[in-house]
C-alpha positions in Angstrom: 93.7 105.5 -14.3 91.3 103.5 -12.3 94.0 100.3 -12.3 96.7 102.5 -11.2 94.3 103.8 -8.1 93.3 100.3 -7.3 97.0 99.0 -7.1 97.9 102.1 -5.1 94.9 101.1 -3.0 96.2 97.8 -2.4 99.8 98.8 -1.6 98.5 101.0 1.1 96.4 98.0 2.4 99.4 95.7 2.2 101.6 98.3 4.0 99.0 98.9 6.8 98.8 95.3 7.2 102.6 94.8 7.4 102.7 97.8 10.1 100.1 95.9 12.0 101.8 92.4 11.9 105.1 94.2 13.3 103.7 96.3 15.6 104.0 94.9 19.1 101.1 92.9 20.9 98.9 95.3 22.9 98.4 93.4 26.5 94.6 93.5 27.1 93.2 95.4 29.9 92.0 94.5 33.2 88.3 94.6 32.1 88.7 92.2 29.1 90.6 89.7 31.1 88.0 89.7 33.9 85.2 89.4 31.4 87.1 86.5 29.9 87.6 84.7 33.1 83.7 85.4 33.9 82.7 83.8 30.7 85.0 80.8 31.4 83.6 80.4 34.7 79.9 81.0 33.5 80.6 78.1 30.6 81.8 75.7 33.4 78.8 76.5 35.6 76.4 75.7 33.0 78.4 72.6 31.7 77.6 71.1 35.2 73.9 71.2 34.2 74.8 68.5 31.4 74.0 65.0 32.5 77.3 63.3 32.6 79.0 66.5 34.2 76.1 65.9 37.0 76.8 62.6 37.2 80.8 63.2 37.8 79.8 66.0 40.4 77.4 63.2 42.1 80.4 60.6 42.0 82.7 63.0 43.6 80.7 64.0 46.4 79.7 60.1 47.3 83.9 59.4 47.2 84.1 62.7 49.4 81.3 61.3 51.9 83.2 57.9 51.7 86.6 59.3 52.5 85.2 61.3 55.3 83.1 58.0 57.0 86.5 56.3 56.5 88.5 58.9 58.2 86.0 59.4 61.1 86.1 55.5 62.0 89.8 54.9 61.6 91.2 58.3 62.9 90.6 57.2 66.7 92.4 54.0 66.2 95.4 55.6 64.4 95.6 58.0 67.3 95.7 55.2 69.9 98.2 53.4 68.0 100.8 56.5 67.8 100.0 56.8 71.5 101.6 53.5 72.1 104.8 54.2 70.0 107.3 55.0 72.8 110.7 55.6 71.7 110.1 56.5 68.0 112.1 59.4 66.4 110.6 62.6 66.6 110.8 63.0 62.8 108.7 59.8 62.2 106.0 60.7 65.0 105.3 64.4 63.2 105.1 62.4 59.8 102.3 60.3 61.6 100.7 63.5 62.9 100.5 65.1 59.2 99.2 61.6 58.0 96.5 61.8 61.0 95.4 65.4 60.0 95.2 64.3 56.5 93.6 61.0 56.4 90.1 62.5 54.8 92.2 63.8 51.7 94.3 60.7 51.9 91.1 58.3 51.7 89.8 60.9 49.0 93.1 60.3 46.8 93.1 56.7 47.1 89.4 56.6 46.0 89.2 58.9 43.3 92.1 57.7 41.1 90.8 54.3 40.9 87.3 55.3 39.9 88.8 57.7 37.1 91.1 55.1 35.8 88.1 52.7 35.7 85.7 55.2 34.2 88.4 55.9 31.4 88.3 52.3 30.5 84.4 52.1 30.2 83.5 55.2 28.7 84.5 58.3 26.8 87.3 60.3 28.2 84.9 63.4 28.3 82.5 61.5 30.5 85.4 61.3 33.3 87.0 64.6 32.6 85.8 66.8 35.9 86.9 63.5 37.9 90.3 63.5 36.6 90.5 67.5 37.4 89.4 67.0 40.9 91.8 63.8 41.6 94.8 65.7 39.9 93.6 68.6 42.2 93.5 66.4 45.6 96.7 64.7 44.8 98.7 67.9 43.9 97.3 69.3 47.3 98.2 66.2 49.3 101.6 66.1 48.2 102.3 69.8 48.8 101.1 69.5 52.3 103.4 66.5 52.8 106.3 68.5 51.1 105.8 71.6 52.9 105.6 70.2 56.4 109.6 70.0 56.2 109.6 73.8 56.4 110.2 74.4 60.2 109.2 78.1 60.3 105.4 77.5 60.9 104.6 81.3 59.1 106.7 80.4 55.9 105.2 76.9 56.0 101.8 78.2 55.8 102.5 81.0 53.2 104.3 78.6 50.7 101.4 75.8 51.2 98.8 78.2 50.2 100.8 80.1 47.6 101.6 76.3 46.0 98.0 75.3 46.4 96.8 78.6 44.6 99.3 78.0 41.6 98.8 74.4 41.4 94.9 74.9 41.0 95.1 77.4 38.5 97.8 75.5 36.4 95.4 72.4 36.6 92.4 74.4 35.5 94.5 76.1 32.7 94.0 79.6 33.6 97.4 80.5 34.7 97.8 83.1 31.7 94.5 84.7 32.4 95.3 85.4 35.8 98.7 86.3 34.9 97.8 88.8 32.4 95.1 90.2 34.8 97.7 90.7 37.6 100.2 92.1 35.4 97.5 94.7 34.1 97.2 96.2 37.4 100.2 98.3 37.5 101.7 101.5 38.5 103.9 103.7 36.2 106.6 105.9 37.7 108.5 107.4 34.8 110.1 104.4 33.0 109.6 102.1 35.9 106.6 99.7 35.7 105.3 98.0 38.7 102.5 95.4 38.6 100.9 93.5 41.1 102.3 90.4 39.2 105.9 91.8 39.4 105.2 92.5 43.1 104.3 88.7 43.6 107.3 87.4 41.3 109.5 89.6 43.6 107.8 88.1 46.8 108.5 84.8 45.9 112.2 84.9 44.3 113.1 86.8 47.2 111.6 84.4 49.4 113.2 81.5 48.1 116.6 83.4 48.0 116.3 84.4 51.7 115.6 80.8 52.6 118.6 79.6 51.0 120.6 82.5 52.6 119.1 81.7 55.9 120.4 78.1 55.4 123.8 78.6 54.3 124.3 81.5 57.4 123.2 78.8 59.7 125.6 76.5 58.3 128.4 78.9 58.2 127.5 80.1 61.8 127.8 76.4 63.0 131.0 76.0 61.7 132.4 79.4 62.7 131.1 78.7 66.6 132.9 75.3 66.5 136.6 77.2 65.8 138.0 77.6 69.4 140.9 79.6 67.6 138.6 82.4 66.8 137.5 84.6 70.0 133.9 84.7 71.0 133.7 88.8 69.9 135.1 88.0 66.4 132.8 85.0 66.0 129.9 87.5 66.6 131.0 89.8 64.1 132.1 87.0 61.5 128.5 85.9 61.7 126.7 89.4 61.9 128.8 90.3 58.6 127.9 87.2 57.0 124.5 87.4 57.7 124.1 91.0 56.2 126.1 90.2 53.1 123.9 86.9 52.5 120.4 88.7 53.2 121.6 91.7 51.3 122.7 89.8 48.4 119.6 88.0 48.2 117.1 91.0 48.5 119.0 92.7 45.4 119.4 89.8 43.3 115.7 88.8 43.9 114.8 92.3 42.5 117.1 92.1 39.8 116.0 88.8 38.7 112.2 89.9 38.3 113.4 92.9 36.1 113.1 95.7 38.7 115.4 99.0 38.0 117.9 99.1 40.7 118.8 102.4 39.5 115.9 103.9 40.9 117.0 102.8 44.4 119.8 105.6 44.5 116.8 108.1 45.2 115.5 105.8 48.1 119.1 105.9 49.3 119.3 109.3 49.5 116.2 109.5 51.5 117.2 107.0 53.9 120.5 109.2 54.1 118.5 112.1 55.1 116.4 110.2 57.7 119.2 108.9 59.2 120.6 112.4 59.7 117.8 113.6 61.5 115.5 110.8 63.1 117.8 107.4 63.3 120.5 109.2 64.8 120.7 106.5 67.8 119.6 103.6 66.0 122.9 104.4 63.5 124.9 105.1 66.4 124.1 101.7 68.4 124.6 99.9 65.1 128.1 101.5 64.8 129.0 101.4 68.6 128.0 97.4 68.3 130.5 97.0 65.3 133.3 98.9 67.7 132.4 96.6 70.7 133.3 93.6 68.3 136.2 94.7 67.0 137.9 96.2 70.1 137.0 93.2 72.0 136.3 95.0 75.0 133.5 92.6 76.0 132.3 89.4 74.7 129.7 86.8 75.2 130.3 85.5 78.9 131.7 88.5 80.4 130.8 89.6 83.7 130.2 93.5 83.8 128.7 96.1 86.0 127.1 99.3 84.1 125.9 101.6 86.6 123.3 99.7 89.7 123.6 96.8 86.8 125.4 93.8 87.4 125.5 90.6 85.6 126.9 88.5 82.7 126.5 89.2 78.9 124.3 86.7 77.4 124.2 87.9 73.8 125.8 90.9 71.5 123.0 92.3 69.4 123.3 94.7 66.3 121.7 97.3 68.6 122.0 96.3 72.4 123.7 93.9 74.2 121.7 91.4 76.7 122.8 91.1 80.1 121.3 88.5 82.4 121.4 89.5 86.4 121.3 86.9 89.4 117.9 87.7 90.0 117.0 86.4 86.5 116.6 89.8 85.1 117.4 90.3 81.4 118.6 93.8 80.9 118.7 95.0 77.0 121.7 97.7 77.2 121.9 100.1 74.3 125.5 99.5 72.6 126.2 103.3 73.0 126.0 103.1 76.7 128.6 100.6 76.8 130.8 102.9 74.4 130.1 106.3 76.2 129.8 105.0 79.8 132.2 103.6 82.2 132.0 99.8 82.4 133.5 97.4 84.6 134.4 94.3 83.2 135.2 91.8 85.9 136.6 89.3 83.2 138.0 91.3 80.6 141.6 89.9 80.5 141.1 86.9 82.9 138.3 85.5 85.3 140.3 86.6 88.4 138.3 88.9 90.7 139.6 90.2 94.0 137.0 91.1 96.7 137.3 93.3 99.7 135.2 93.1 103.0 135.7 95.4 106.1 135.5 94.3 109.7 136.5 95.2 113.4 137.6 93.7 116.7 138.2 95.0 120.1 141.3 96.6 121.4 141.7 94.0 123.6 142.2 91.4 121.1 145.7 90.5 120.0 145.9 92.0 116.0 148.3 89.0 115.1 146.4 86.5 115.8 143.1 88.4 114.2 145.1 88.4 111.2 145.9 84.8 110.9 142.3 83.6 111.8 141.1 85.7 109.4 143.3 84.6 106.8 142.6 81.2 107.6 138.7 81.7 107.8 139.0 82.9 104.0 140.8 79.9 102.9 138.1 77.4 104.3 135.5 78.8 101.9 135.2 76.7 98.6 135.4 79.5 96.0 138.1 81.6 97.3 141.4 80.7 95.7 144.5 78.9 97.6 146.7 79.9 94.9 146.2 83.8 95.7 146.3 83.9 99.5 144.1 86.2 101.1 145.8 88.9 103.1 144.5 91.0 106.0 145.7 94.2 106.9 144.9 97.0 109.9 143.4 100.0 107.9 142.9 102.1 111.1 142.0 102.8 115.0 138.4 103.6 115.0 136.2 104.9 117.8 135.1 101.3 119.3 137.3 99.0 117.1 140.6 98.2 115.6 139.7 98.1 111.8 141.1 95.5 109.2 140.7 94.7 105.4 140.4 91.5 104.1 141.3 90.7 100.9 140.8 87.4 98.6 140.5 86.5 95.3 137.8 84.3 93.3 137.9 82.9 89.5 134.1 82.5 88.9 132.4 86.0 89.1 129.4 84.5 87.3 128.4 82.6 90.3 127.9 85.9 92.3 129.7 88.5 94.3 127.5 89.1 97.6 127.1 85.0 98.3 130.8 84.7 98.5 131.0 88.2 100.6 128.1 86.4 103.0 130.2 83.1 103.2 133.3 84.4 104.3 131.7 87.0 106.8 130.1 83.7 108.1 133.3 82.0 108.2 134.8 84.9 110.2 132.1 84.9 112.5 132.6 81.2 113.4 136.1 81.5 113.6 136.3 84.6 116.0 133.5 82.9 118.3 135.9 79.4 118.6 139.0 81.9 119.4 137.0 84.2 121.9 137.8 87.4 119.8 134.9 89.9 119.9 133.4 92.0 117.4 132.5 95.2 119.1 129.6 97.8 118.5 129.6 101.5 119.0 128.4 102.3 122.4 127.6 105.6 123.9 127.3 107.3 127.6 124.6 109.7 127.7 124.3 111.9 130.7 121.4 114.5 131.4 123.1 117.9 132.9 120.7 119.8 134.5 120.8 123.5 136.0 121.5 123.6 139.8 118.3 124.2 141.9 119.1 127.5 144.0 116.7 127.7 147.2 115.3 131.2 147.1 114.4 132.1 150.8 111.4 134.7 151.1 112.3 137.8 153.4 110.6 137.8 156.6 
């Protein structure tokens, strides 16, 4: 009986051990990981008190001071030499500026690596272990600083540089997995969805890389589309916007899917966004839809001269929410797309660039109207911007109180050059022509008579 009980107990213990072996590994909590990292940091700090570790720290400080002195000595000479290099390509000068700013780190790398190699040959490897770590860190930081300089955007370049510095440092120190577990333990669970700091950082990194790739493809495609003269300007803008939305949207969702985010949970978010659009974002959506309609019906395009109310100018760019209009006085107006759809817009160059302008004037009744019409037409033709292929015309429009009234009509083909200035030039040409032909331009004259009551003399009775 005792043997049977012992064998039964052994079977239970073996089954429990098998279940424990088959059970999934439970991740450590944040407190245990933090204590582990603190113990490693404490051991590293106490290890610096050992003689050979202290010697390595002293050697590293001496090499750093020597690198600082060399950089302080050679930096002004390198700067003066760079200023004397005229005609060099811009990329080469930017690379020299980068090297000038990193001279101290460059000299430190050039000094510490030979020191590490010499110590590895002369002493035990453990006596150059700290110097090897510092040399690897310095070289990695220098390479990251040089490589990230090719990123054009300053903000993105700074973010990528610091992220790479942190990641390389953790990798060289050998604590990447502990930090990863620590970040992954800080999580929030919403139903079946688990969102941790590590997942968020992964998503930011992956989405950032995909966004950069989408931006590069978008810029390349945009340049090719705008070089194609067979595509109208409005269709070019529409194609560019469509490609940008597709590329950046795909980069965002692919990035979320790559890090394991459940996209089905976005259905609730999309419903909330739909409710928000129905209430608070009506104008924004209306402007977006209006922008698409404007691009599709080709009613306006970049370069067109339009007037909307008191605003007159040419279209600088078509945006998703607004249209940028630049006026003759240098002001830039951002007109919402909805206003261009619902309001009355005068497009001076919708189908062609020909614009007819009218000016009114009057001459004295004593002047021959046939001569006046002929002289006015010749005066308009003498102005540079007036088209000769569409000959100006002049007509009598009425007999006024003080003058015979005329209208002079002429055409121009460059409304972007301004309308008020061409009218002024034509008026000036009329003035000179009328002065030469002794044709007078009358002005209203009025004669005012003061009529008073007649004074009757009253004779008093005697």
